[in-house]
N, C-alpha and C positions, 0 to 999 in steps of 0.2 A: 488807137486814139479814140476819144469819145466822138460820137456822130456830130457833124457840124449842123445837121438839120434834125432837131429833136422830134419833128412831126413825122419823120419817116421811121417806121419800125424796121429795124434790121432783120435780116433773115438768118443771120448767125451772129453771135455776140458773146461777150464775156461779162460776167457779173463779179465785181470785186467787193469783198466784205471787209470794210475798214475796221469794223469792230473786232474781227478776227485778228487783224494786224496789231491792234492795241493789245489784245489778250496775249498774243504770241510774244510781243515785246516785253510784257510784264513777266511772262514765264521765263524768258531768256535772261532777263535781269536777275530773277531769283536764282536761276541755275548758275549764272556767272558767280554770284556770291557764294553759292553752295560749293562750287568747285575750287574755291581759293584755299590755299594753305595759309591759315591765319598767322602762323609764326613767321612767315616770310613776307606775305603781302596782305595788307588790311583793306585795300580798296581796289575797285575795278570800275572802269567806265565802259560804255557800249559804243562801238563804232558800227553803225548800221550800214550794211552793204546794199546799195540801191543801184548797182551797175546793171547793164543790159536792160535798161528801162524797168528797174526793180524786178528783174527776172520775168519780164513780160507783164507785170502787174500795174505799171504806171509809176515812173520815178517821182514825178512832181506830187501827185496825190498821196503816195505812200510816205514820202519824206515829210510832207505837211502833217500827216497823221502822227508820225513818229516824233516830230518836233513838238507837237502838242502834248506828247507823253513825256517830254523832258529830254529827248535825245539831242545831244549837242555836237555830234560828230558823224559825218556821213562819208562813205567811200564809193567812188565810181571807178570805172575802168580808165577812161581817157579824157583828154582835154575837152572834146566836144560835149561829152556827158556833163562834165564839170561846169562848163559855161552855161549849158542849158539849165542846170539846177540853180546856178547862181542867178541867172536872169529870171527865174521863176519867183524870186524874192527871198530865197534861202540865204541867210546871213551867218550860218554856222560854219564850222570848219569843214572843208571839203577836201578829202585826200584822194589823189589819183594813184591807183595801183600800178598802172602801166607807165613805163618810162616814155617820156615825150621827147621831141627833137629840139635841139638848141634854138632853131629858128622860131619856135613857138614860145620861147621864154618871155617875150613881152606880154603875151596874153596871160600867162601864168601869174605874172606880177600884177597886171591890170585887174584881174578878177579875184585877186587875193586867194589863190588856190594853194594847196599844199602838195607838192610833188614828191614822188618816191624816186630816190636817186641811186644810181649804181654806176654812173659814168662821170668823169671829170669835165668833159666839154660842156655838158648840160649844166653842171654846177657853176661853171665859170660864166656861162651866158646868163643864168639866173642872178648870179651875184652882180653882174654888170647892170642889168635892168632894175634890179631891186635898189642898187645904189643910186641910179638916176631918179628913181621914185622916192628916195629917202626912206626906204622900208628895210626892215629886218625880216626876211622871208623865212617862215618855218618850213623845214624839210624833214622827210623821213628817209632813212637809209635802208634799202632792201638788201638783205643778206641771204645768199644762197647756201642753205645747209643740206641740200639734196634734191630740190625741185628740178634743178637743171634747166631753168628757164631764165627769166630776168633776175638780176641780183649779183652783187659782188661776192665772190667765194668767201666763205666764213674765215678762212685763214688769212685773207687779205683785208678783212673788214676794218680792223682797227686802224691800219695804215690809211685806208680810204677815208675814214672819219677824221683822222688827224689832218689829212689834206683838205677836207672841207672846212675844218676849223680855221684854216688860214684865210678863208674868204670872209671879208668883214660884214657882208650884208646877208649872210645865210645863218640860220640857227638850227642846229640839229635837234629837232624836237622829239623824234621817235626812231626806234630801231625795230625792224620787222623781218619776219621770215615766213615761209609757207610750207605746209605739210602736204606732200603728194600722195602718201599711202597711209594716212591716219586710220582709215577704215579697214586696211588689210595687213598692215605690218607694224605691229606695236613696237617691236624692238628697234626698227629703223627710226620711227618717230621719236622714241625716247632718246635715241642717239642724237637726233636733230636738236632736241631740247638741251642735251648736254653741250653740244657744240655751240649753240646759241648762248647758253649760260656762260661759257668760256669767253665769248666775245664781250658779253656784258661785264664780266668780272675785269677783263683787261681795260675796258673803257673807264670803269670806276677807278681802277688803279692809276690810270693816266689822268684822272680828275677831269674827264670830259662829261659835261652835264647833258642830260636828256630827260625827257618827261615820260614818254610812253614806250612800252615794250609790248609787241603784239605778234601773235601767230595763230591765235585760237579762232579758226574758222568754225563753222557749225559742228563738224565732226570733232575737231580738236577741243572745242568747248564742252561738248557732251561726254566725251570718252576719256578725257585726261584731266588729272588734277592740275590746277594752276600753280606752278612752282614759282615763277617770277613775273608772269605777264600781268599788266594792269590795264589792258585794253582788250576786251573781247570783241571780235568782229563777225557776228553772225550774218549769214546770207540766207541760204535756202530755208532755214528754220523760221525766219521772220514771216515766210509765206505759207507756213503750215506744213512744210514738207520735211521729211526726215532724211538726213544724209546716210542713215544706216538703220537697220532693224534694231541695233543695240541701243539706240537713243530712246525708244519708246517708253520704257518704264520711268525714265528720269524727268520727262517733261511732257506736259499735255499741250499739244499743238492743235490749232484749228485751221483747216484748209481755208484759204482765202479766195481762190479762183473757182468759179463755176463756168463751164462753157456750154452754150446752148445753140441749137440749130432748128429751124422750122422745117416741117414736112412740106415739100413743094408739090408732091404728087403721090398718089397710091395706085397700084395696079397689081395684076397677077402675072407672075412669071410661070408660064406653063411647062409642064413636064418635058424634059430633054432640051429646054431652051437655055441659052447662055446668058450671062450677066456681065456687062461692062467690057472694057477693052481686054482682048485676049481670051475672053470666055474662060477665065480661070475658075469660075464656078458655073456648074450646070445643074439645073433643078432636077431632082429625082422624083419629085411630086409637084403638083400645082402649088405655088408658094406666093402668098400675098406679101408685097414689099412696099416700103416707103422710100422715096428719094429725098434725101436731106440736103439742105443748102450749105454744105461744108465739104471742102476737099483739101488737097495738098497746097493749093495757093493760100489757104487760110491757116496753114501750119498743121493740118491733120495728115500725118505721114502716110505716104503711099505704102510703106511697109506694114501698115495696119490692115491691108487688104486680106480678107478671108480669115482674120485673126481676132479683131477687136469686137466689142459690143457697145451699143449705146442704150440709153434707157428711154422707153416710151410707155406711158401709163404705169410707171414704176416697174417695168419688166425689161430684163436684158434682151436686146435684139441684136443678133449677130450681123456683122458686116458681110455682105455677099459680093464677091468679085473684087476687082481692083478699085481702090479709091481713086477718083479722077480729080482733075484740077479744081472743079467747083462743086461737085456733088458726090454723095456716097449713098449706096443702096443698102438697105437693111431688111432683114427678115422680120415681119410683124405678125407671124402666124400665131404667136402666143400673147400678143399685146392687146387683144380685144379690139374695140373700135378706134381706129386711127384715121384721121382725115387731114386734108391739106390745112396748114396753119398751126397744127399742133406743135408743141415744143418738145424736142428731144434733148435729153441731157447727155452731152458727149463726155464731159468731165464734171463730176459732182454727184449730188444725191437727189434722188426722186423717189418719193415714198420711203420704203425701208431699204432700198437698194442703193449702192454707191459704186461709182467708177472713179478710182483714184488716179492721180498722176503716176503712181507706182504701177497700177494695173496697165495703163497705156504704155509706160516704159517697158514693162515686161513683154507685152505683145509686139512692140516695135524694136525690141532688143537695143534699148538705149537707157538713159537715166532720166529721173524725174525733172532735173534741171532743164534738159533739152526740151522736154514736153511743154513745160509752161512758157519757156522763152519763145518757142516757135508759135504756139497758139496765141500768146499774149502780144506778140509784136505785129500781128496782122489784123486781128478782129477788133471792132469797136468795143469800148468798155463802158459799162454802166457801174457807177460806184454806189455802194450801199453803206451808209454810216449809222 
């Protein structure tokens, strides 16, 4: 969250480039139209995924920026995120991906949220409270075509939708599914599309009305032609991150997040001396180091120990020893003059060098999603518009 006292300079922080968010949204919108099969589908809307506090970038600020770009539909994970977004002043459609519990139905209705449904008890509770409020509540049906997580199995989906249509105060507005292996198994994903298309065909046959069909997350949007979907739901690409190397040539994305940390102290680690807990690094020669104000309590993974680099004076500086809770030690032997107070770039660009979320993910043996979510949920943010 942004610092509550702007007079205090943080010792580690995040800079969020809202111009890059705008640029990425425009690129995604262009790609969404380019991926359509015009003989089947002539229009597509964008459902901007701002869950997990906009992947650590700040849900409220990002949503406001996207709304000013014409985005009319936002997706979050759960009811807490949805209510926070609604209370921020957002009056657009807010879809919850995660199934909620029947006892929370009153809040779903109160805040005019759009739930994803895959269970009858929740549907009945929503119908009850929507009726009391004199509302017709829009809902989306989550269909499991192979994710194996939330969702009604696709072979039972039509019967489930027919059951929902018996409830007077619910309106089935959308049908959705999710791709678990779009980046690694094209045949499986194509089969998911076929199974989903059969569900849609059966709903049309039964004359069950709905407005939105969606499954195209960032990878699905970038790598597959849109056969029937009319709502693209990009997540990680909004933030300038690629879901796969295959995406690169199709869309020009701008990284949104930069992470910086100040140098707290410099010193020399003498030959044969150890660094940090466990002495997993020992100096073979006298080595000048800087101690940075960032550690795993800030979301900088302990698994980056002895593997990652940061940038100081535009120079890659290796992490030495274990990343600790609040500090990280780096080798500055090639960085020139470094003093306390200098800014190190942990994620982003300095000079001609860049450390990307993919770089950090590779060093930590994880994915770029986890990198930005962890860093972004702990450090204060500064927004650049």
